[in-house]
KENU-128683 format. One record per atom (N, C-alpha, C): residue number from 1; residue in three letters; atom name; x, y, z. Coordinates in Angstrom, 2 decimals, decimal comma. Example, Ala and Ser with C-alpha at 12.3 -4.5 7.8 and 13.67 -1.06 7.14 Angstrom:
<rs>
<r i="1" aa="ALA" at="N" X="13,19" Y="-5,69" Z="7,80"/>
<r i="1" aa="ALA" at="CA" X="12,30" Y="-4,50" Z="7,80"/>
<r i="1" aa="ALA" at="C" X="13,20" Y="-3,30" Z="7,80"/>
<r i="2" aa="SER" at="N" X="12,85" Y="-2,25" Z="7,08"/>
<r i="2" aa="SER" at="CA" X="13,67" Y="-1,06" Z="7,14"/>
<r i="2" aa="SER" at="C" X="12,90" Y="0,03" Z="7,87"/>
</rs>
This chain:
<rs>
<r i="1" aa="UNK" at="N" X="46,43" Y="69,77" Z="82,29"/>
<r i="1" aa="UNK" at="CA" X="47,72" Y="69,95" Z="83,22"/>
<r i="1" aa="UNK" at="C" X="48,02" Y="68,41" Z="83,32"/>
<r i="2" aa="UNK" at="N" X="49,67" Y="67,96" Z="84,31"/>
<r i="2" aa="UNK" at="CA" X="50,29" Y="67,32" Z="83,87"/>
<r i="2" aa="UNK" at="C" X="49,63" Y="66,60" Z="85,49"/>
<r i="3" aa="UNK" at="N" X="49,45" Y="65,79" Z="85,88"/>
<r i="3" aa="UNK" at="CA" X="49,80" Y="65,29" Z="86,95"/>
<r i="3" aa="UNK" at="C" X="51,04" Y="65,06" Z="87,41"/>
<r i="4" aa="UNK" at="N" X="52,08" Y="65,71" Z="88,25"/>
<r i="4" aa="UNK" at="CA" X="53,02" Y="64,74" Z="88,52"/>
<r i="4" aa="UNK" at="C" X="53,44" Y="64,21" Z="90,00"/>
<r i="5" aa="UNK" at="N" X="54,73" Y="63,48" Z="89,33"/>
<r i="5" aa="UNK" at="CA" X="54,92" Y="62,06" Z="91,07"/>
<r i="5" aa="UNK" at="C" X="55,68" Y="63,29" Z="92,18"/>
<r i="6" aa="UNK" at="N" X="55,19" Y="63,28" Z="93,19"/>
<r i="6" aa="UNK" at="CA" X="56,13" Y="63,75" Z="94,97"/>
<r i="6" aa="UNK" at="C" X="57,04" Y="63,13" Z="94,34"/>
<r i="7" aa="UNK" at="N" X="58,36" Y="63,22" Z="94,81"/>
<r i="7" aa="UNK" at="CA" X="59,50" Y="63,05" Z="94,94"/>
<r i="7" aa="UNK" at="C" X="60,06" Y="63,51" Z="95,92"/>
<r i="8" aa="UNK" at="N" X="59,68" Y="64,63" Z="97,11"/>
<r i="8" aa="UNK" at="CA" X="59,97" Y="64,36" Z="98,37"/>
<r i="8" aa="UNK" at="C" X="60,19" Y="63,79" Z="98,86"/>
<r i="9" aa="UNK" at="N" X="60,81" Y="63,53" Z="99,98"/>
<r i="9" aa="UNK" at="CA" X="61,68" Y="62,29" Z="100,76"/>
<r i="9" aa="UNK" at="C" X="61,32" Y="62,72" Z="102,44"/>
<r i="10" aa="UNK" at="N" X="60,64" Y="62,44" Z="102,80"/>
<r i="10" aa="UNK" at="CA" X="60,85" Y="62,54" Z="103,91"/>
<r i="10" aa="UNK" at="C" X="61,93" Y="61,63" Z="105,02"/>
<r i="11" aa="UNK" at="N" X="63,01" Y="63,03" Z="105,17"/>
<r i="11" aa="UNK" at="CA" X="64,43" Y="62,67" Z="106,08"/>
<r i="11" aa="UNK" at="C" X="64,52" Y="62,67" Z="107,12"/>
<r i="12" aa="UNK" at="N" X="65,02" Y="62,18" Z="108,44"/>
<r i="12" aa="UNK" at="CA" X="64,69" Y="61,99" Z="109,98"/>
<r i="12" aa="UNK" at="C" X="66,33" Y="61,91" Z="110,71"/>
<r i="13" aa="UNK" at="N" X="66,07" Y="63,33" Z="111,23"/>
<r i="13" aa="UNK" at="CA" X="66,94" Y="63,11" Z="111,81"/>
<r i="13" aa="UNK" at="C" X="67,85" Y="63,47" Z="113,27"/>
<r i="14" aa="UNK" at="N" X="68,38" Y="62,28" Z="113,55"/>
<r i="14" aa="UNK" at="CA" X="68,07" Y="61,80" Z="115,52"/>
<r i="14" aa="UNK" at="C" X="68,77" Y="62,91" Z="116,28"/>
<r i="15" aa="UNK" at="N" X="68,49" Y="63,27" Z="117,26"/>
<r i="15" aa="UNK" at="CA" X="69,55" Y="64,54" Z="117,77"/>
<r i="15" aa="UNK" at="C" X="70,58" Y="63,77" Z="118,29"/>
<r i="16" aa="UNK" at="N" X="71,22" Y="62,63" Z="118,40"/>
<r i="16" aa="UNK" at="CA" X="72,36" Y="62,49" Z="118,44"/>
<r i="16" aa="UNK" at="C" X="73,11" Y="62,65" Z="117,67"/>
<r i="17" aa="UNK" at="N" X="71,79" Y="62,24" Z="115,86"/>
<r i="17" aa="UNK" at="CA" X="73,09" Y="62,39" Z="114,48"/>
<r i="17" aa="UNK" at="C" X="73,70" Y="63,52" Z="114,24"/>
<r i="18" aa="UNK" at="N" X="72,38" Y="64,83" Z="114,35"/>
<r i="18" aa="UNK" at="CA" X="72,56" Y="65,87" Z="114,81"/>
<r i="18" aa="UNK" at="C" X="73,84" Y="67,50" Z="115,21"/>
<r i="19" aa="UNK" at="N" X="73,50" Y="66,10" Z="116,22"/>
<r i="19" aa="UNK" at="CA" X="75,26" Y="66,56" Z="116,87"/>
<r i="19" aa="UNK" at="C" X="76,71" Y="66,72" Z="115,97"/>
<r i="20" aa="UNK" at="N" X="76,36" Y="65,40" Z="115,28"/>
<r i="20" aa="UNK" at="CA" X="78,18" Y="65,36" Z="114,49"/>
<r i="20" aa="UNK" at="C" X="78,41" Y="64,88" Z="114,40"/>
<r i="21" aa="UNK" at="N" X="79,92" Y="64,60" Z="113,94"/>
<r i="21" aa="UNK" at="CA" X="81,82" Y="63,76" Z="115,03"/>
<r i="21" aa="UNK" at="C" X="82,31" Y="65,45" Z="113,78"/>
<r i="22" aa="UNK" at="N" X="83,05" Y="65,39" Z="114,87"/>
<r i="22" aa="UNK" at="CA" X="84,29" Y="65,60" Z="114,85"/>
<r i="22" aa="UNK" at="C" X="85,28" Y="65,17" Z="113,94"/>
<r i="23" aa="UNK" at="N" X="85,69" Y="65,39" Z="112,07"/>
<r i="23" aa="UNK" at="CA" X="86,71" Y="64,95" Z="112,03"/>
<r i="23" aa="UNK" at="C" X="87,84" Y="65,95" Z="111,06"/>
<r i="24" aa="UNK" at="N" X="88,70" Y="65,39" Z="110,84"/>
<r i="24" aa="UNK" at="CA" X="90,17" Y="66,27" Z="110,93"/>
<r i="24" aa="UNK" at="C" X="91,18" Y="65,41" Z="109,90"/>
<r i="25" aa="UNK" at="N" X="90,30" Y="64,75" Z="109,24"/>
<r i="25" aa="UNK" at="CA" X="91,46" Y="63,08" Z="107,63"/>
<r i="25" aa="UNK" at="C" X="89,81" Y="62,59" Z="107,61"/>
<r i="26" aa="UNK" at="N" X="90,11" Y="62,66" Z="106,69"/>
<r i="26" aa="UNK" at="CA" X="89,53" Y="61,35" Z="105,81"/>
<r i="26" aa="UNK" at="C" X="90,04" Y="60,25" Z="105,01"/>
<r i="27" aa="UNK" at="N" X="90,43" Y="59,51" Z="104,87"/>
<r i="27" aa="UNK" at="CA" X="90,86" Y="58,37" Z="104,40"/>
<r i="27" aa="UNK" at="C" X="90,13" Y="57,92" Z="103,75"/>
<r i="28" aa="UNK" at="N" X="89,51" Y="58,06" Z="102,43"/>
<r i="28" aa="UNK" at="CA" X="89,34" Y="56,96" Z="101,11"/>
<r i="28" aa="UNK" at="C" X="89,93" Y="55,87" Z="100,39"/>
<r i="29" aa="UNK" at="N" X="89,14" Y="54,38" Z="100,45"/>
<r i="29" aa="UNK" at="CA" X="90,20" Y="53,46" Z="100,08"/>
<r i="29" aa="UNK" at="C" X="88,54" Y="53,28" Z="98,62"/>
<r i="30" aa="UNK" at="N" X="88,84" Y="52,45" Z="98,10"/>
<r i="30" aa="UNK" at="CA" X="88,06" Y="52,08" Z="96,78"/>
<r i="30" aa="UNK" at="C" X="88,17" Y="50,99" Z="96,29"/>
<r i="31" aa="UNK" at="N" X="87,38" Y="50,16" Z="96,27"/>
<r i="31" aa="UNK" at="CA" X="87,52" Y="48,11" Z="95,05"/>
<r i="31" aa="UNK" at="C" X="86,19" Y="48,97" Z="93,74"/>
<r i="32" aa="UNK" at="N" X="86,28" Y="47,98" Z="93,13"/>
<r i="32" aa="UNK" at="CA" X="85,47" Y="48,36" Z="92,12"/>
<r i="32" aa="UNK" at="C" X="84,55" Y="48,64" Z="92,51"/>
<r i="33" aa="UNK" at="N" X="82,90" Y="47,96" Z="93,36"/>
<r i="33" aa="UNK" at="CA" X="81,74" Y="48,02" Z="93,33"/>
<r i="33" aa="UNK" at="C" X="81,59" Y="49,01" Z="93,85"/>
<r i="34" aa="UNK" at="N" X="82,56" Y="49,81" Z="95,67"/>
<r i="34" aa="UNK" at="CA" X="82,02" Y="50,92" Z="97,00"/>
<r i="34" aa="UNK" at="C" X="83,25" Y="51,27" Z="96,33"/>
<r i="35" aa="UNK" at="N" X="82,88" Y="53,01" Z="97,49"/>
<r i="35" aa="UNK" at="CA" X="83,87" Y="54,15" Z="97,39"/>
<r i="35" aa="UNK" at="C" X="83,53" Y="53,60" Z="99,71"/>
<r i="36" aa="UNK" at="N" X="84,56" Y="53,78" Z="99,94"/>
<r i="36" aa="UNK" at="CA" X="85,16" Y="53,68" Z="101,63"/>
<r i="36" aa="UNK" at="C" X="85,41" Y="55,22" Z="101,94"/>
<r i="37" aa="UNK" at="N" X="84,55" Y="55,82" Z="103,45"/>
<r i="37" aa="UNK" at="CA" X="85,41" Y="57,07" Z="103,43"/>
<r i="37" aa="UNK" at="C" X="85,00" Y="57,07" Z="105,21"/>
<r i="38" aa="UNK" at="N" X="86,66" Y="56,39" Z="105,49"/>
<r i="38" aa="UNK" at="CA" X="86,71" Y="56,22" Z="106,79"/>
<r i="38" aa="UNK" at="C" X="87,09" Y="58,61" Z="107,36"/>
<r i="39" aa="UNK" at="N" X="86,23" Y="58,72" Z="108,78"/>
<r i="39" aa="UNK" at="CA" X="86,55" Y="59,36" Z="109,45"/>
<r i="39" aa="UNK" at="C" X="87,17" Y="59,56" Z="110,43"/>
<r i="40" aa="UNK" at="N" X="88,34" Y="60,06" Z="110,42"/>
<r i="40" aa="UNK" at="CA" X="88,98" Y="60,24" Z="111,27"/>
<r i="40" aa="UNK" at="C" X="89,48" Y="61,98" Z="112,35"/>
<r i="41" aa="UNK" at="N" X="89,67" Y="61,20" Z="113,48"/>
<r i="41" aa="UNK" at="CA" X="89,84" Y="62,50" Z="114,55"/>
<r i="41" aa="UNK" at="C" X="91,47" Y="61,53" Z="114,96"/>
<r i="42" aa="UNK" at="N" X="91,94" Y="63,13" Z="114,40"/>
<r i="42" aa="UNK" at="CA" X="93,89" Y="63,57" Z="114,90"/>
<r i="42" aa="UNK" at="C" X="93,93" Y="64,09" Z="115,82"/>
<r i="43" aa="UNK" at="N" X="94,56" Y="64,01" Z="116,84"/>
<r i="43" aa="UNK" at="CA" X="95,37" Y="64,96" Z="118,18"/>
<r i="43" aa="UNK" at="C" X="96,10" Y="65,42" Z="118,58"/>
<r i="44" aa="UNK" at="N" X="96,50" Y="66,29" Z="117,90"/>
<r i="44" aa="UNK" at="CA" X="98,19" Y="66,81" Z="118,82"/>
<r i="44" aa="UNK" at="C" X="98,84" Y="66,10" Z="119,46"/>
<r i="45" aa="UNK" at="N" X="100,01" Y="65,20" Z="119,39"/>
<r i="45" aa="UNK" at="CA" X="100,50" Y="65,11" Z="120,84"/>
<r i="45" aa="UNK" at="C" X="100,19" Y="63,78" Z="121,20"/>
<r i="46" aa="UNK" at="N" X="99,00" Y="63,21" Z="120,64"/>
<r i="46" aa="UNK" at="CA" X="98,80" Y="61,59" Z="120,83"/>
<r i="46" aa="UNK" at="C" X="98,85" Y="60,50" Z="119,32"/>
<r i="47" aa="UNK" at="N" X="99,80" Y="60,02" Z="119,78"/>
<r i="47" aa="UNK" at="CA" X="100,04" Y="58,87" Z="118,60"/>
<r i="47" aa="UNK" at="C" X="99,06" Y="58,27" Z="117,82"/>
<r i="48" aa="UNK" at="N" X="97,57" Y="58,17" Z="118,50"/>
<r i="48" aa="UNK" at="CA" X="97,09" Y="57,39" Z="117,87"/>
<r i="48" aa="UNK" at="C" X="95,43" Y="57,21" Z="117,68"/>
<r i="49" aa="UNK" at="N" X="95,09" Y="57,29" Z="116,14"/>
<r i="49" aa="UNK" at="CA" X="94,13" Y="58,68" Z="115,87"/>
<r i="49" aa="UNK" at="C" X="92,55" Y="57,21" Z="115,98"/>
<r i="50" aa="UNK" at="N" X="91,83" Y="57,74" Z="116,44"/>
<r i="50" aa="UNK" at="CA" X="90,49" Y="56,46" Z="115,72"/>
<r i="50" aa="UNK" at="C" X="89,84" Y="57,23" Z="114,90"/>
<r i="51" aa="UNK" at="N" X="88,76" Y="55,82" Z="114,20"/>
<r i="51" aa="UNK" at="CA" X="88,11" Y="56,29" Z="112,85"/>
<r i="51" aa="UNK" at="C" X="86,62" Y="56,49" Z="113,56"/>
<r i="52" aa="UNK" at="N" X="86,40" Y="57,93" Z="113,45"/>
<r i="52" aa="UNK" at="CA" X="84,78" Y="58,56" Z="114,24"/>
<r i="52" aa="UNK" at="C" X="83,15" Y="57,73" Z="112,64"/>
<r i="53" aa="UNK" at="N" X="83,77" Y="57,62" Z="112,11"/>
<r i="53" aa="UNK" at="CA" X="82,72" Y="57,48" Z="111,38"/>
<r i="53" aa="UNK" at="C" X="82,90" Y="56,14" Z="109,92"/>
<r i="54" aa="UNK" at="N" X="82,47" Y="56,00" Z="109,58"/>
<r i="54" aa="UNK" at="CA" X="82,31" Y="55,39" Z="108,09"/>
<r i="54" aa="UNK" at="C" X="81,51" Y="54,83" Z="107,46"/>
<r i="55" aa="UNK" at="N" X="81,85" Y="55,70" Z="106,11"/>
<r i="55" aa="UNK" at="CA" X="80,60" Y="55,78" Z="105,18"/>
<r i="55" aa="UNK" at="C" X="81,25" Y="54,76" Z="103,57"/>
<r i="56" aa="UNK" at="N" X="80,11" Y="54,01" Z="103,90"/>
<r i="56" aa="UNK" at="CA" X="80,11" Y="53,55" Z="102,26"/>
<r i="56" aa="UNK" at="C" X="79,14" Y="54,00" Z="100,96"/>
<r i="57" aa="UNK" at="N" X="79,45" Y="54,14" Z="99,75"/>
<r i="57" aa="UNK" at="CA" X="79,11" Y="54,72" Z="99,24"/>
<r i="57" aa="UNK" at="C" X="79,23" Y="53,88" Z="97,36"/>
<r i="58" aa="UNK" at="N" X="78,44" Y="53,31" Z="96,23"/>
<r i="58" aa="UNK" at="CA" X="78,50" Y="53,36" Z="95,51"/>
<r i="58" aa="UNK" at="C" X="79,73" Y="54,22" Z="94,78"/>
<r i="59" aa="UNK" at="N" X="80,02" Y="53,97" Z="93,40"/>
<r i="59" aa="UNK" at="CA" X="80,72" Y="54,49" Z="92,60"/>
<r i="59" aa="UNK" at="C" X="79,94" Y="56,04" Z="91,81"/>
<r i="60" aa="UNK" at="N" X="78,70" Y="55,41" Z="91,79"/>
<r i="60" aa="UNK" at="CA" X="77,45" Y="56,79" Z="91,12"/>
<r i="60" aa="UNK" at="C" X="77,60" Y="57,70" Z="92,95"/>
<r i="61" aa="UNK" at="N" X="77,59" Y="57,11" Z="93,42"/>
<r i="61" aa="UNK" at="CA" X="77,00" Y="58,09" Z="94,63"/>
<r i="61" aa="UNK" at="C" X="77,81" Y="59,50" Z="94,74"/>
<r i="62" aa="UNK" at="N" X="79,31" Y="58,12" Z="94,93"/>
<r i="62" aa="UNK" at="CA" X="80,59" Y="59,03" Z="95,42"/>
<r i="62" aa="UNK" at="C" X="80,44" Y="60,28" Z="94,43"/>
<r i="63" aa="UNK" at="N" X="80,71" Y="59,91" Z="93,65"/>
<r i="63" aa="UNK" at="CA" X="80,71" Y="60,44" Z="92,09"/>
<r i="63" aa="UNK" at="C" X="79,96" Y="62,45" Z="92,27"/>
<r i="64" aa="UNK" at="N" X="78,59" Y="61,75" Z="92,53"/>
<r i="64" aa="UNK" at="CA" X="77,45" Y="63,24" Z="93,23"/>
<r i="64" aa="UNK" at="C" X="77,97" Y="63,44" Z="94,53"/>
<r i="65" aa="UNK" at="N" X="78,32" Y="62,70" Z="95,37"/>
<r i="65" aa="UNK" at="CA" X="79,29" Y="63,46" Z="96,49"/>
<r i="65" aa="UNK" at="C" X="80,39" Y="64,44" Z="96,22"/>
<r i="66" aa="UNK" at="N" X="81,08" Y="64,46" Z="95,00"/>
<r i="66" aa="UNK" at="CA" X="81,98" Y="65,21" Z="94,93"/>
<r i="66" aa="UNK" at="C" X="81,84" Y="66,36" Z="93,96"/>
<r i="67" aa="UNK" at="N" X="80,58" Y="65,64" Z="92,97"/>
<r i="67" aa="UNK" at="CA" X="79,90" Y="66,86" Z="92,63"/>
<r i="67" aa="UNK" at="C" X="79,27" Y="67,60" Z="93,84"/>
<r i="68" aa="UNK" at="N" X="78,80" Y="67,59" Z="94,78"/>
<r i="68" aa="UNK" at="CA" X="78,25" Y="67,90" Z="95,59"/>
<r i="68" aa="UNK" at="C" X="79,26" Y="69,07" Z="96,44"/>
<r i="69" aa="UNK" at="N" X="79,69" Y="68,70" Z="97,07"/>
<r i="69" aa="UNK" at="CA" X="81,10" Y="69,05" Z="97,56"/>
<r i="69" aa="UNK" at="C" X="81,79" Y="69,92" Z="96,99"/>
<r i="70" aa="UNK" at="N" X="82,09" Y="70,18" Z="96,04"/>
<r i="70" aa="UNK" at="CA" X="82,93" Y="70,65" Z="94,77"/>
<r i="70" aa="UNK" at="C" X="81,62" Y="72,33" Z="94,62"/>
<r i="71" aa="UNK" at="N" X="80,10" Y="71,86" Z="94,50"/>
<r i="71" aa="UNK" at="CA" X="79,09" Y="73,39" Z="94,83"/>
<r i="71" aa="UNK" at="C" X="79,76" Y="73,83" Z="95,79"/>
<r i="72" aa="UNK" at="N" X="79,35" Y="72,82" Z="96,82"/>
<r i="72" aa="UNK" at="CA" X="79,42" Y="73,94" Z="98,46"/>
<r i="72" aa="UNK" at="C" X="80,48" Y="75,05" Z="98,24"/>
<r i="73" aa="UNK" at="N" X="81,54" Y="73,95" Z="98,01"/>
<r i="73" aa="UNK" at="CA" X="83,11" Y="74,68" Z="98,22"/>
<r i="73" aa="UNK" at="C" X="82,98" Y="76,17" Z="97,44"/>
<r i="74" aa="UNK" at="N" X="82,07" Y="76,29" Z="96,38"/>
<r i="74" aa="UNK" at="CA" X="82,45" Y="77,05" Z="95,42"/>
<r i="74" aa="UNK" at="C" X="81,32" Y="78,48" Z="96,33"/>
<r i="75" aa="UNK" at="N" X="80,53" Y="78,01" Z="96,42"/>
<r i="75" aa="UNK" at="CA" X="79,69" Y="78,35" Z="97,18"/>
<r i="75" aa="UNK" at="C" X="80,04" Y="79,43" Z="98,15"/>
<r i="76" aa="UNK" at="N" X="80,34" Y="78,76" Z="98,91"/>
<r i="76" aa="UNK" at="CA" X="81,10" Y="78,88" Z="100,22"/>
<r i="76" aa="UNK" at="C" X="82,02" Y="79,95" Z="99,60"/>
<r i="77" aa="UNK" at="N" X="82,70" Y="79,78" Z="98,96"/>
<r i="77" aa="UNK" at="CA" X="84,67" Y="80,54" Z="98,99"/>
<r i="77" aa="UNK" at="C" X="83,49" Y="81,80" Z="97,58"/>
<r i="78" aa="UNK" at="N" X="82,57" Y="82,21" Z="97,20"/>
<r i="78" aa="UNK" at="CA" X="81,92" Y="83,50" Z="96,62"/>
<r i="78" aa="UNK" at="C" X="81,76" Y="83,67" Z="97,72"/>
<r i="79" aa="UNK" at="N" X="81,53" Y="83,43" Z="99,20"/>
<r i="79" aa="UNK" at="CA" X="80,57" Y="84,32" Z="100,03"/>
<r i="79" aa="UNK" at="C" X="81,32" Y="84,44" Z="101,29"/>
<r i="80" aa="UNK" at="N" X="82,65" Y="83,61" Z="101,30"/>
<r i="80" aa="UNK" at="CA" X="83,83" Y="83,78" Z="101,92"/>
<r i="80" aa="UNK" at="C" X="85,15" Y="84,11" Z="102,03"/>
<r i="81" aa="UNK" at="N" X="85,21" Y="84,49" Z="100,82"/>
<r i="81" aa="UNK" at="CA" X="86,54" Y="84,08" Z="100,33"/>
<r i="81" aa="UNK" at="C" X="87,10" Y="82,19" Z="100,15"/>
<r i="82" aa="UNK" at="N" X="88,83" Y="82,58" Z="99,39"/>
<r i="82" aa="UNK" at="CA" X="88,82" Y="81,28" Z="99,09"/>
<r i="82" aa="UNK" at="C" X="89,43" Y="80,74" Z="100,74"/>
<r i="83" aa="UNK" at="N" X="88,89" Y="79,66" Z="100,61"/>
<r i="83" aa="UNK" at="CA" X="89,58" Y="78,48" Z="100,79"/>
<r i="83" aa="UNK" at="C" X="91,12" Y="78,15" Z="101,46"/>
<r i="84" aa="UNK" at="N" X="92,04" Y="79,42" Z="102,15"/>
<r i="84" aa="UNK" at="CA" X="93,61" Y="78,44" Z="101,89"/>
<r i="84" aa="UNK" at="C" X="93,75" Y="76,69" Z="102,75"/>
<r i="85" aa="UNK" at="N" X="94,48" Y="76,23" Z="101,30"/>
<r i="85" aa="UNK" at="CA" X="94,60" Y="75,00" Z="101,02"/>
<r i="85" aa="UNK" at="C" X="95,87" Y="74,84" Z="101,81"/>
<r i="86" aa="UNK" at="N" X="95,77" Y="74,15" Z="103,26"/>
<r i="86" aa="UNK" at="CA" X="97,31" Y="73,89" Z="103,68"/>
<r i="86" aa="UNK" at="C" X="97,62" Y="72,45" Z="104,09"/>
<r i="87" aa="UNK" at="N" X="99,00" Y="71,92" Z="103,99"/>
<r i="87" aa="UNK" at="CA" X="99,67" Y="70,57" Z="104,01"/>
<r i="87" aa="UNK" at="C" X="99,10" Y="69,59" Z="104,71"/>
<r i="88" aa="UNK" at="N" X="99,01" Y="69,08" Z="104,76"/>
<r i="88" aa="UNK" at="CA" X="98,59" Y="67,99" Z="106,32"/>
<r i="88" aa="UNK" at="C" X="100,04" Y="68,23" Z="107,27"/>
<r i="89" aa="UNK" at="N" X="100,09" Y="68,47" Z="108,16"/>
<r i="89" aa="UNK" at="CA" X="101,33" Y="68,51" Z="109,19"/>
<r i="89" aa="UNK" at="C" X="102,28" Y="67,01" Z="109,51"/>
<r i="90" aa="UNK" at="N" X="101,11" Y="66,16" Z="109,73"/>
<r i="90" aa="UNK" at="CA" X="101,29" Y="64,99" Z="109,45"/>
<r i="90" aa="UNK" at="C" X="102,22" Y="63,96" Z="107,62"/>
<r i="91" aa="UNK" at="N" X="103,16" Y="62,77" Z="107,98"/>
<r i="91" aa="UNK" at="CA" X="102,73" Y="62,16" Z="106,46"/>
<r i="91" aa="UNK" at="C" X="101,85" Y="61,14" Z="106,86"/>
<r i="92" aa="UNK" at="N" X="101,05" Y="60,17" Z="105,54"/>
<r i="92" aa="UNK" at="CA" X="100,43" Y="59,18" Z="106,31"/>
<r i="92" aa="UNK" at="C" X="100,96" Y="58,27" Z="104,94"/>
<r i="93" aa="UNK" at="N" X="100,93" Y="57,23" Z="105,11"/>
<r i="93" aa="UNK" at="CA" X="101,78" Y="55,93" Z="104,17"/>
<r i="93" aa="UNK" at="C" X="100,28" Y="55,01" Z="104,66"/>
<r i="94" aa="UNK" at="N" X="99,14" Y="54,37" Z="103,97"/>
<r i="94" aa="UNK" at="CA" X="98,70" Y="53,60" Z="104,14"/>
<r i="94" aa="UNK" at="C" X="98,55" Y="52,37" Z="102,95"/>
<r i="95" aa="UNK" at="N" X="98,48" Y="51,05" Z="103,16"/>
<r i="95" aa="UNK" at="CA" X="98,37" Y="50,59" Z="101,66"/>
<r i="95" aa="UNK" at="C" X="97,59" Y="50,58" Z="101,14"/>
<r i="96" aa="UNK" at="N" X="97,29" Y="49,53" Z="99,71"/>
<r i="96" aa="UNK" at="CA" X="96,48" Y="49,51" Z="99,26"/>
<r i="96" aa="UNK" at="C" X="96,19" Y="50,97" Z="98,60"/>
<r i="97" aa="UNK" at="N" X="94,74" Y="50,80" Z="97,46"/>
<r i="97" aa="UNK" at="CA" X="94,33" Y="52,18" Z="96,74"/>
<r i="97" aa="UNK" at="C" X="94,16" Y="53,05" Z="97,68"/>
<r i="98" aa="UNK" at="N" X="94,10" Y="54,54" Z="98,27"/>
<r i="98" aa="UNK" at="CA" X="94,35" Y="55,30" Z="98,89"/>
<r i="98" aa="UNK" at="C" X="93,93" Y="56,60" Z="98,91"/>
<r i="99" aa="UNK" at="N" X="93,42" Y="57,52" Z="98,86"/>
<r i="99" aa="UNK" at="CA" X="93,35" Y="58,79" Z="98,98"/>
<r i="99" aa="UNK" at="C" X="93,03" Y="59,66" Z="100,72"/>
<r i="100" aa="UNK" at="N" X="93,56" Y="60,76" Z="100,26"/>
<r i="100" aa="UNK" at="CA" X="93,45" Y="61,36" Z="102,28"/>
<r i="100" aa="UNK" at="C" X="92,78" Y="63,32" Z="101,24"/>
<r i="101" aa="UNK" at="N" X="91,74" Y="62,80" Z="102,99"/>
<r i="101" aa="UNK" at="CA" X="91,50" Y="64,51" Z="102,16"/>
<r i="101" aa="UNK" at="C" X="91,13" Y="65,62" Z="102,87"/>
</rs>
């Protein structure tokens, strides 16, 4: 019988982080060494939006995140039906290599 190493990670989630941050816009930029995702909350009738959270990822982690999100969206749609894809109600233009999600 082989002794396999225990790869379990103990992850702590504080009460403050567990509450989450609401975001209805993500702005993604990248360089050769990292991806930056800014999560923004935009409110109707308010001309100014705030970045509520910023996540910085390695390219490898960004690719794993894309796969994990795709897998989770597919599972969600199997259980709940297709998610309707709607266009953003406001044009967004930023400088540099950006995308929005």
